[in-house]
Biopython code that builds the backbone (N, CA, C, O; Angstrom):
import numpy as np
from Bio.PDB.StructureBuilder import StructureBuilder

atoms = [
    (1, "UNK", "N", (-34.385, -1.268, -4.161)),
    (1, "UNK", "CA", (-34.364, -0.946, -5.572)),
    (1, "UNK", "C", (-35.158, 0.324, -5.839)),
    (1, "UNK", "O", (-34.727, 1.159, -6.633)),
    (2, "UNK", "N", (-36.281, 0.483, -5.207)),
    (2, "UNK", "CA", (-37.140, 1.616, -5.488)),
    (2, "UNK", "C", (-36.440, 2.948, -5.259)),
    (2, "UNK", "O", (-36.651, 3.897, -6.015)),
    (3, "UNK", "N", (-35.618, 3.026, -4.235)),
    (3, "UNK", "CA", (-34.959, 4.288, -3.956)),
    (3, "UNK", "C", (-33.937, 4.656, -5.035)),
    (3, "UNK", "O", (-33.578, 5.827, -5.153)),
    (4, "UNK", "N", (-33.461, 3.690, -5.824)),
    (4, "UNK", "CA", (-32.511, 3.995, -6.880)),
    (4, "UNK", "C", (-33.205, 4.382, -8.187)),
    (4, "UNK", "O", (-32.572, 4.938, -9.085)),
    (5, "UNK", "N", (-34.490, 4.094, -8.294)),
    (5, "UNK", "CA", (-35.256, 4.509, -9.464)),
    (5, "UNK", "C", (-35.858, 5.872, -9.160)),
    (5, "UNK", "O", (-36.316, 6.116, -8.044)),
    (6, "UNK", "N", (-35.859, 6.753, -10.143)),
    (6, "UNK", "CA", (-36.423, 8.073, -9.921)),
    (6, "UNK", "C", (-37.268, 8.495, -11.109)),
    (6, "UNK", "O", (-37.547, 7.692, -11.999)),
    (7, "UNK", "N", (-37.670, 9.749, -11.119)),
    (7, "UNK", "CA", (-38.550, 10.236, -12.183)),
    (7, "UNK", "C", (-37.891, 10.193, -13.563)),
    (7, "UNK", "O", (-38.587, 10.297, -14.573)),
    (8, "UNK", "N", (-36.592, 10.045, -13.626)),
    (8, "UNK", "CA", (-35.892, 9.965, -14.911)),
    (8, "UNK", "C", (-35.795, 8.541, -15.441)),
    (8, "UNK", "O", (-35.369, 8.337, -16.578)),
    (9, "UNK", "N", (-36.184, 7.550, -14.635)),
    (9, "UNK", "CA", (-36.254, 6.161, -15.081)),
    (9, "UNK", "C", (-37.644, 5.966, -15.670)),
    (9, "UNK", "O", (-38.643, 6.033, -14.954)),
    (10, "UNK", "N", (-37.707, 5.726, -16.971)),
    (10, "UNK", "CA", (-38.982, 5.727, -17.673)),
    (10, "UNK", "C", (-39.500, 4.322, -17.935)),
    (10, "UNK", "O", (-38.728, 3.372, -18.062)),
    (11, "UNK", "N", (-40.830, 4.206, -18.014)),
    (11, "UNK", "CA", (-41.502, 2.939, -18.273)),
    (11, "UNK", "C", (-42.162, 2.980, -19.643)),
    (11, "UNK", "O", (-42.507, 4.049, -20.146)),
    (12, "UNK", "N", (-42.332, 1.818, -20.233)),
    (12, "UNK", "CA", (-43.148, 1.671, -21.432)),
    (12, "UNK", "C", (-44.559, 1.318, -20.937)),
    (12, "UNK", "O", (-44.796, 0.206, -20.466)),
    (13, "UNK", "N", (-45.472, 2.253, -21.045)),
    (13, "UNK", "CA", (-46.817, 2.069, -20.504)),
    (13, "UNK", "C", (-47.506, 0.836, -21.075)),
    (13, "UNK", "O", (-47.498, 0.599, -22.283)),
    (14, "UNK", "N", (-48.100, 0.062, -20.179)),
    (14, "UNK", "CA", (-48.866, -1.103, -20.577)),
    (14, "UNK", "C", (-48.064, -2.377, -20.747)),
    (14, "UNK", "O", (-48.606, -3.394, -21.179)),
    (15, "UNK", "N", (-46.783, -2.340, -20.417)),
    (15, "UNK", "CA", (-45.939, -3.507, -20.647)),
    (15, "UNK", "C", (-45.240, -3.997, -19.381)),
    (15, "UNK", "O", (-44.164, -4.590, -19.465)),
    (16, "UNK", "N", (-45.825, -3.764, -18.223)),
    (16, "UNK", "CA", (-45.193, -4.192, -16.972)),
    (16, "UNK", "C", (-44.896, -5.689, -16.944)),
    (16, "UNK", "O", (-43.898, -6.107, -16.357)),
    (17, "UNK", "N", (-45.744, -6.498, -17.566)),
    (17, "UNK", "CA", (-45.552, -7.945, -17.563)),
    (17, "UNK", "C", (-44.338, -8.365, -18.395)),
    (17, "UNK", "O", (-43.901, -9.513, -18.310)),
    (18, "UNK", "N", (-43.794, -7.457, -19.189)),
    (18, "UNK", "CA", (-42.634, -7.770, -20.029)),
    (18, "UNK", "C", (-41.324, -7.301, -19.398)),
    (18, "UNK", "O", (-40.261, -7.467, -19.995)),
    (19, "UNK", "N", (-41.385, -6.719, -18.200)),
    (19, "UNK", "CA", (-40.173, -6.267, -17.516)),
    (19, "UNK", "C", (-39.391, -7.490, -17.052)),
    (19, "UNK", "O", (-39.939, -8.398, -16.427)),
    (20, "UNK", "N", (-38.093, -7.494, -17.372)),
    (20, "UNK", "CA", (-37.253, -8.620, -16.970)),
    (20, "UNK", "C", (-36.081, -8.195, -16.102)),
    (20, "UNK", "O", (-35.344, -9.044, -15.601)),
    (21, "UNK", "N", (-35.900, -6.904, -15.919)),
    (21, "UNK", "CA", (-34.782, -6.468, -15.093)),
    (21, "UNK", "C", (-34.584, -4.971, -15.121)),
    (21, "UNK", "O", (-35.407, -4.213, -15.635)),
    (22, "UNK", "N", (-33.456, -4.571, -14.546)),
    (22, "UNK", "CA", (-33.102, -3.148, -14.491)),
    (22, "UNK", "C", (-31.595, -3.017, -14.667)),
    (22, "UNK", "O", (-30.824, -3.829, -14.155)),
    (23, "UNK", "N", (-31.191, -1.995, -15.390)),
    (23, "UNK", "CA", (-29.783, -1.688, -15.607)),
    (23, "UNK", "C", (-29.399, -0.583, -14.645)),
    (23, "UNK", "O", (-29.771, 0.574, -14.839)),
    (24, "UNK", "N", (-28.649, -0.939, -13.601)),
    (24, "UNK", "CA", (-28.226, 0.046, -12.616)),
    (24, "UNK", "C", (-26.885, 0.687, -12.986)),
    (24, "UNK", "O", (-26.423, 1.591, -12.291)),
    (25, "UNK", "N", (-26.258, 0.228, -14.072)),
    (25, "UNK", "CA", (-25.007, 0.829, -14.516)),
    (25, "UNK", "C", (-25.285, 2.195, -15.139)),
    (25, "UNK", "O", (-24.508, 3.134, -14.968)),
    (26, "UNK", "N", (-26.390, 2.297, -15.856)),
    (26, "UNK", "CA", (-26.783, 3.568, -16.459)),
    (26, "UNK", "C", (-27.260, 4.536, -15.387)),
    (26, "UNK", "O", (-27.762, 4.125, -14.340)),
    (27, "UNK", "N", (-27.100, 5.802, -15.653)),
    (27, "UNK", "CA", (-27.605, 6.839, -14.746)),
    (27, "UNK", "C", (-28.460, 7.791, -15.554)),
    (27, "UNK", "O", (-27.923, 8.509, -16.398)),
    (28, "UNK", "N", (-29.767, 7.833, -15.337)),
    (28, "UNK", "CA", (-30.494, 7.063, -14.335)),
    (28, "UNK", "C", (-30.610, 5.588, -14.718)),
    (28, "UNK", "O", (-30.331, 5.201, -15.852)),
    (29, "UNK", "N", (-31.025, 4.783, -13.753)),
    (29, "UNK", "CA", (-31.262, 3.362, -13.998)),
    (29, "UNK", "C", (-32.287, 3.224, -15.117)),
    (29, "UNK", "O", (-33.155, 4.078, -15.291)),
    (30, "UNK", "N", (-32.171, 2.130, -15.876)),
    (30, "UNK", "CA", (-33.085, 1.902, -17.003)),
    (30, "UNK", "C", (-33.758, 0.547, -16.857)),
    (30, "UNK", "O", (-33.102, -0.450, -16.553)),
    (31, "UNK", "N", (-35.070, 0.511, -17.073)),
    (31, "UNK", "CA", (-35.850, -0.713, -17.018)),
    (31, "UNK", "C", (-35.588, -1.511, -18.299)),
    (31, "UNK", "O", (-35.482, -0.940, -19.384)),
    (32, "UNK", "N", (-35.484, -2.836, -18.159)),
    (32, "UNK", "CA", (-35.217, -3.712, -19.299)),
    (32, "UNK", "C", (-36.473, -4.531, -19.601)),
    (32, "UNK", "O", (-37.053, -5.156, -18.713)),
    (33, "UNK", "N", (-36.877, -4.515, -20.867)),
    (33, "UNK", "CA", (-38.055, -5.245, -21.330)),
    (33, "UNK", "C", (-37.652, -6.327, -22.323)),
    (33, "UNK", "O", (-36.704, -6.158, -23.091)),
    (34, "UNK", "N", (-38.380, -7.436, -22.301)),
    (34, "UNK", "CA", (-38.231, -8.502, -23.279)),
    (34, "UNK", "C", (-39.156, -8.190, -24.451)),
    (34, "UNK", "O", (-40.373, -8.126, -24.280)),
    (35, "UNK", "N", (-38.584, -7.993, -25.644)),
    (35, "UNK", "CA", (-39.375, -7.603, -26.806)),
    (35, "UNK", "C", (-40.413, -8.650, -27.183)),
    (35, "UNK", "O", (-41.525, -8.291, -27.570)),
    (36, "UNK", "N", (-40.083, -9.934, -27.081)),
    (36, "UNK", "CA", (-41.054, -10.970, -27.438)),
    (36, "UNK", "C", (-42.254, -10.931, -26.496)),
    (36, "UNK", "O", (-43.392, -11.108, -26.931)),
    (37, "UNK", "N", (-42.004, -10.701, -25.216)),
    (37, "UNK", "CA", (-43.111, -10.599, -24.260)),
    (37, "UNK", "C", (-43.975, -9.388, -24.581)),
    (37, "UNK", "O", (-45.194, -9.432, -24.412)),
    (38, "UNK", "N", (-43.354, -8.311, -25.043)),
    (38, "UNK", "CA", (-44.123, -7.123, -25.426)),
    (38, "UNK", "C", (-45.016, -7.432, -26.627)),
    (38, "UNK", "O", (-46.177, -7.023, -26.668)),
    (39, "UNK", "N", (-44.468, -8.155, -27.600)),
    (39, "UNK", "CA", (-45.274, -8.551, -28.758)),
    (39, "UNK", "C", (-46.436, -9.444, -28.329)),
    (39, "UNK", "O", (-47.562, -9.277, -28.799)),
    (40, "UNK", "N", (-46.158, -10.389, -27.438)),
    (40, "UNK", "CA", (-47.210, -11.275, -26.937)),
    (40, "UNK", "C", (-48.335, -10.479, -26.272)),
    (40, "UNK", "O", (-49.510, -10.805, -26.441)),
    (41, "UNK", "N", (-47.981, -9.448, -25.527)),
    (41, "UNK", "CA", (-48.989, -8.604, -24.873)),
    (41, "UNK", "C", (-49.866, -7.935, -25.918)),
    (41, "UNK", "O", (-51.089, -7.935, -25.783)),
    (42, "UNK", "N", (-49.266, -7.365, -26.955)),
    (42, "UNK", "CA", (-50.045, -6.693, -27.999)),
    (42, "UNK", "C", (-50.961, -7.664, -28.725)),
    (42, "UNK", "O", (-52.093, -7.321, -29.068)),
    (43, "UNK", "N", (-50.474, -8.870, -28.958)),
    (43, "UNK", "CA", (-51.277, -9.870, -29.667)),
    (43, "UNK", "C", (-52.425, -10.352, -28.793)),
    (43, "UNK", "O", (-53.566, -10.426, -29.250)),
    (44, "UNK", "N", (-52.133, -10.676, -27.547)),
    (44, "UNK", "CA", (-53.158, -11.223, -26.654)),
    (44, "UNK", "C", (-54.106, -10.151, -26.120)),
    (44, "UNK", "O", (-55.325, -10.319, -26.164)),
    (45, "UNK", "N", (-53.551, -9.062, -25.622)),
    (45, "UNK", "CA", (-54.376, -8.025, -24.994)),
    (45, "UNK", "C", (-55.153, -7.201, -26.014)),
    (45, "UNK", "O", (-56.330, -6.898, -25.822)),
    (46, "UNK", "N", (-54.466, -6.841, -27.114)),
    (46, "UNK", "CA", (-55.059, -5.907, -28.065)),
    (46, "UNK", "C", (-55.586, -6.577, -29.326)),
    (46, "UNK", "O", (-56.154, -5.913, -30.193)),
    (47, "UNK", "N", (-55.402, -7.891, -29.431)),
    (47, "UNK", "CA", (-55.931, -8.622, -30.579)),
    (47, "UNK", "C", (-55.222, -8.320, -31.891)),
    (47, "UNK", "O", (-55.811, -8.488, -32.959)),
    (48, "UNK", "N", (-53.975, -7.879, -31.834)),
    (48, "UNK", "CA", (-53.225, -7.576, -33.050)),
    (48, "UNK", "C", (-52.703, -8.865, -33.679)),
    (48, "UNK", "O", (-52.494, -9.872, -33.003)),
    (49, "UNK", "N", (-52.500, -8.800, -34.984)),
    (49, "UNK", "CA", (-51.809, -9.891, -35.664)),
    (49, "UNK", "C", (-50.316, -9.753, -35.341)),
    (49, "UNK", "O", (-49.881, -8.736, -34.801)),
    (50, "UNK", "N", (-49.543, -10.787, -35.679)),
    (50, "UNK", "CA", (-48.090, -10.700, -35.473)),
    (50, "UNK", "C", (-47.519, -9.481, -36.183)),
    (50, "UNK", "O", (-46.740, -8.722, -35.605)),
    (51, "UNK", "N", (-47.910, -9.301, -37.430)),
    (51, "UNK", "CA", (-47.391, -8.190, -38.238)),
    (51, "UNK", "C", (-47.785, -6.836, -37.647)),
    (51, "UNK", "O", (-46.960, -5.925, -37.578)),
    (52, "UNK", "N", (-49.032, -6.704, -37.225)),
    (52, "UNK", "CA", (-49.483, -5.445, -36.611)),
    (52, "UNK", "C", (-48.721, -5.150, -35.326)),
    (52, "UNK", "O", (-48.338, -4.009, -35.067)),
    (53, "UNK", "N", (-48.506, -6.182, -34.532)),
    (53, "UNK", "CA", (-47.799, -5.997, -33.265)),
    (53, "UNK", "C", (-46.354, -5.561, -33.502)),
    (53, "UNK", "O", (-45.856, -4.664, -32.821)),
    (54, "UNK", "N", (-45.683, -6.191, -34.462)),
    (54, "UNK", "CA", (-44.301, -5.824, -34.787)),
    (54, "UNK", "C", (-44.245, -4.378, -35.260)),
    (54, "UNK", "O", (-43.409, -3.603, -34.796)),
    (55, "UNK", "N", (-45.132, -4.012, -36.181)),
    (55, "UNK", "CA", (-45.149, -2.649, -36.710)),
    (55, "UNK", "C", (-45.427, -1.631, -35.604)),
    (55, "UNK", "O", (-44.758, -0.601, -35.519)),
    (56, "UNK", "N", (-46.413, -1.925, -34.759)),
    (56, "UNK", "CA", (-46.743, -1.015, -33.661)),
    (56, "UNK", "C", (-45.560, -0.848, -32.719)),
    (56, "UNK", "O", (-45.193, 0.272, -32.365)),
    (57, "UNK", "N", (-44.967, -1.961, -32.315)),
    (57, "UNK", "CA", (-43.867, -1.913, -31.355)),
    (57, "UNK", "C", (-42.676, -1.149, -31.932)),
    (57, "UNK", "O", (-42.093, -0.298, -31.260)),
    (58, "UNK", "N", (-42.316, -1.459, -33.183)),
    (58, "UNK", "CA", (-41.167, -0.782, -33.794)),
    (58, "UNK", "C", (-41.403, 0.719, -33.938)),
    (58, "UNK", "O", (-40.511, 1.516, -33.648)),
    (59, "UNK", "N", (-42.577, 1.103, -34.374)),
    (59, "UNK", "CA", (-42.860, 2.515, -34.648)),
    (59, "UNK", "C", (-43.126, 3.325, -33.383)),
    (59, "UNK", "O", (-42.610, 4.432, -33.233)),
    (60, "UNK", "N", (-43.928, 2.777, -32.477)),
    (60, "UNK", "CA", (-44.400, 3.545, -31.322)),
    (60, "UNK", "C", (-43.583, 3.388, -30.054)),
    (60, "UNK", "O", (-43.644, 4.245, -29.173)),
    (61, "UNK", "N", (-42.820, 2.312, -29.943)),
    (61, "UNK", "CA", (-42.124, 2.052, -28.684)),
    (61, "UNK", "C", (-40.612, 1.987, -28.877)),
    (61, "UNK", "O", (-39.877, 2.787, -28.300)),
    (62, "UNK", "N", (-40.154, 1.052, -29.674)),
    (62, "UNK", "CA", (-38.717, 0.816, -29.808)),
    (62, "UNK", "C", (-37.978, 2.000, -30.411)),
    (62, "UNK", "O", (-36.822, 2.248, -30.065)),
    (63, "UNK", "N", (-38.620, 2.725, -31.295)),
    (63, "UNK", "CA", (-37.972, 3.853, -31.955)),
    (63, "UNK", "C", (-38.067, 5.163, -31.203)),
    (63, "UNK", "O", (-37.573, 6.187, -31.676)),
    (64, "UNK", "N", (-38.695, 5.146, -30.037)),
    (64, "UNK", "CA", (-38.904, 6.386, -29.286)),
    (64, "UNK", "C", (-37.803, 6.581, -28.255)),
    (64, "UNK", "O", (-37.757, 5.881, -27.243)),
    (65, "UNK", "N", (-36.918, 7.534, -28.515)),
    (65, "UNK", "CA", (-35.912, 7.904, -27.513)),
    (65, "UNK", "C", (-36.485, 9.092, -26.757)),
    (65, "UNK", "O", (-36.777, 10.132, -27.347)),
    (66, "UNK", "N", (-36.644, 8.932, -25.449)),
    (66, "UNK", "CA", (-37.257, 9.995, -24.650)),
    (66, "UNK", "C", (-36.338, 10.459, -23.520)),
    (66, "UNK", "O", (-36.797, 10.904, -22.468)),
    (67, "UNK", "N", (-35.051, 10.347, -23.759)),
    (67, "UNK", "CA", (-34.087, 10.824, -22.773)),
    (67, "UNK", "C", (-33.241, 9.704, -22.202)),
    (67, "UNK", "O", (-33.381, 8.542, -22.582)),
    (68, "UNK", "N", (-32.360, 10.072, -21.282)),
    (68, "UNK", "CA", (-31.403, 9.130, -20.713)),
    (68, "UNK", "C", (-32.055, 7.943, -20.006)),
    (68, "UNK", "O", (-31.443, 6.880, -19.904)),
    (69, "UNK", "N", (-33.272, 8.104, -19.523)),
    (69, "UNK", "CA", (-33.954, 7.021, -18.819)),
    (69, "UNK", "C", (-34.782, 6.131, -19.716)),
    (69, "UNK", "O", (-35.559, 5.308, -19.231)),
    (70, "UNK", "N", (-34.623, 6.288, -21.044)),
    (70, "UNK", "CA", (-35.364, 5.457, -21.993)),
    (70, "UNK", "C", (-35.104, 3.981, -21.691)),
    (70, "UNK", "O", (-33.953, 3.583, -21.507)),
    (71, "UNK", "N", (-36.160, 3.167, -21.638)),
    (71, "UNK", "CA", (-35.977, 1.741, -21.345)),
    (71, "UNK", "C", (-35.071, 1.038, -22.363)),
    (71, "UNK", "O", (-34.823, 1.541, -23.459)),
    (72, "UNK", "N", (-34.596, -0.119, -21.968)),
    (72, "UNK", "CA", (-33.817, -0.997, -22.833)),
    (72, "UNK", "C", (-34.743, -2.123, -23.280)),
    (72, "UNK", "O", (-35.467, -2.704, -22.471)),
    (73, "UNK", "N", (-34.711, -2.422, -24.568)),
    (73, "UNK", "CA", (-35.530, -3.488, -25.123)),
    (73, "UNK", "C", (-34.591, -4.565, -25.643)),
    (73, "UNK", "O", (-33.704, -4.282, -26.448)),
    (74, "UNK", "N", (-34.782, -5.805, -25.186)),
    (74, "UNK", "CA", (-33.838, -6.856, -25.539)),
    (74, "UNK", "C", (-34.508, -8.042, -26.204)),
    (74, "UNK", "O", (-35.684, -8.337, -25.990)),
    (75, "UNK", "N", (-33.701, -8.711, -27.027)),
    (75, "UNK", "CA", (-34.083, -9.983, -27.619)),
    (75, "UNK", "C", (-33.355, -11.069, -26.849)),
    (75, "UNK", "O", (-32.162, -10.949, -26.569)),
    (76, "UNK", "N", (-34.065, -12.114, -26.513)),
    (76, "UNK", "CA", (-33.476, -13.215, -25.764)),
    (76, "UNK", "C", (-33.043, -14.314, -26.729)),
    (76, "UNK", "O", (-33.701, -14.556, -27.741)),
    (77, "UNK", "N", (-31.920, -14.984, -26.408)),
    (77, "UNK", "CA", (-31.484, -16.081, -27.246)),
    (77, "UNK", "C", (-30.260, -16.766, -26.687)),
    (77, "UNK", "O", (-29.608, -16.272, -25.767)),
    (78, "UNK", "N", (-29.965, -17.908, -27.259)),
    (78, "UNK", "CA", (-28.745, -18.626, -26.903)),
    (78, "UNK", "C", (-27.551, -17.850, -27.451)),
    (78, "UNK", "O", (-27.725, -16.902, -28.218)),
    (79, "UNK", "N", (-26.351, -18.244, -27.065)),
    (79, "UNK", "CA", (-25.168, -17.542, -27.571)),
    (79, "UNK", "C", (-25.119, -17.604, -29.096)),
    (79, "UNK", "O", (-24.768, -16.613, -29.737)),
    (80, "UNK", "N", (-25.457, -18.729, -29.680)),
    (80, "UNK", "CA", (-25.466, -18.856, -31.138)),
    (80, "UNK", "C", (-26.482, -17.903, -31.755)),
    (80, "UNK", "O", (-26.188, -17.223, -32.737)),
    (81, "UNK", "N", (-27.678, -17.857, -31.176)),
    (81, "UNK", "CA", (-28.722, -16.966, -31.693)),
    (81, "UNK", "C", (-28.313, -15.501, -31.549)),
    (81, "UNK", "O", (-28.573, -14.693, -32.441)),
    (82, "UNK", "N", (-27.681, -15.160, -30.440)),
    (82, "UNK", "CA", (-27.252, -13.775, -30.220)),
    (82, "UNK", "C", (-26.207, -13.379, -31.258)),
    (82, "UNK", "O", (-26.280, -12.285, -31.818)),
    (83, "UNK", "N", (-25.237, -14.251, -31.523)),
    (83, "UNK", "CA", (-24.219, -13.932, -32.520)),
    (83, "UNK", "C", (-24.827, -13.823, -33.916)),
    (83, "UNK", "O", (-24.372, -13.015, -34.726)),
    (84, "UNK", "N", (-25.848, -14.625, -34.204)),
    (84, "UNK", "CA", (-26.550, -14.515, -35.488)),
    (84, "UNK", "C", (-27.279, -13.176, -35.590)),
    (84, "UNK", "O", (-27.254, -12.528, -36.636)),
    (85, "UNK", "N", (-27.935, -12.762, -34.485)),
    (85, "UNK", "CA", (-28.615, -11.462, -34.477)),
    (85, "UNK", "C", (-27.623, -10.336, -34.717)),
    (85, "UNK", "O", (-27.885, -9.427, -35.506)),
    (86, "UNK", "N", (-26.487, -10.397, -34.038)),
    (86, "UNK", "CA", (-25.461, -9.367, -34.212)),
    (86, "UNK", "C", (-24.973, -9.333, -35.654)),
    (86, "UNK", "O", (-24.781, -8.262, -36.230)),
    (87, "UNK", "N", (-24.776, -10.497, -36.221)),
    (87, "UNK", "CA", (-24.344, -10.580, -37.626)),
    (87, "UNK", "C", (-25.400, -9.980, -38.557)),
    (87, "UNK", "O", (-25.070, -9.258, -39.497)),
    (88, "UNK", "N", (-26.673, -10.286, -38.287)),
    (88, "UNK", "CA", (-27.764, -9.760, -39.105)),
    (88, "UNK", "C", (-27.808, -8.239, -39.081)),
    (88, "UNK", "O", (-28.209, -7.609, -40.060)),
    (89, "UNK", "N", (-27.396, -7.648, -37.966)),
    (89, "UNK", "CA", (-27.400, -6.197, -37.815)),
    (89, "UNK", "C", (-26.067, -5.563, -38.182)),
    (89, "UNK", "O", (-25.882, -4.358, -38.011)),
    (90, "UNK", "N", (-25.129, -6.374, -38.690)),
    (90, "UNK", "CA", (-23.864, -5.850, -39.151)),
    (90, "UNK", "C", (-22.802, -5.629, -38.093)),
    (90, "UNK", "O", (-21.874, -4.850, -38.307)),
    (91, "UNK", "N", (-22.917, -6.291, -36.967)),
    (91, "UNK", "CA", (-21.913, -6.145, -35.890)),
    (91, "UNK", "C", (-20.914, -7.267, -35.959)),
    (91, "UNK", "O", (-19.993, -7.324, -35.144)),
]
sb = StructureBuilder()
sb.init_structure("model")
sb.init_model(0)
sb.init_chain("A")
sb.init_seg("    ")
for serial, (resi, resn, name, xyz) in enumerate(atoms, 1):
    if name == "N":
        sb.init_residue(resn, " ", resi, " ")
    sb.init_atom(name, np.array(xyz, "f"), 0.0, 1.0, " ", f" {name:<3s}", serial, name[0])
structure = sb.get_structure()
């Protein structure tokens, strides 16, 4: 796996424990993070409230496009929950 990742595959600093996979379909490969695990890290490690963690993550991490190797951030859920999320976002 390491040989397929290169300098264009970017990481979200401080969130290694939230990595759940890698997308090798994209070029360059993109690291996949679980958003809930990222929030948990901010709450536990940095002592943020739920609201502070959400605001920080949305503003400083999720909204930052830094090129083709920008990580993927995902929400986990059952098929029903996923379809509800898609509906909430207008898909």
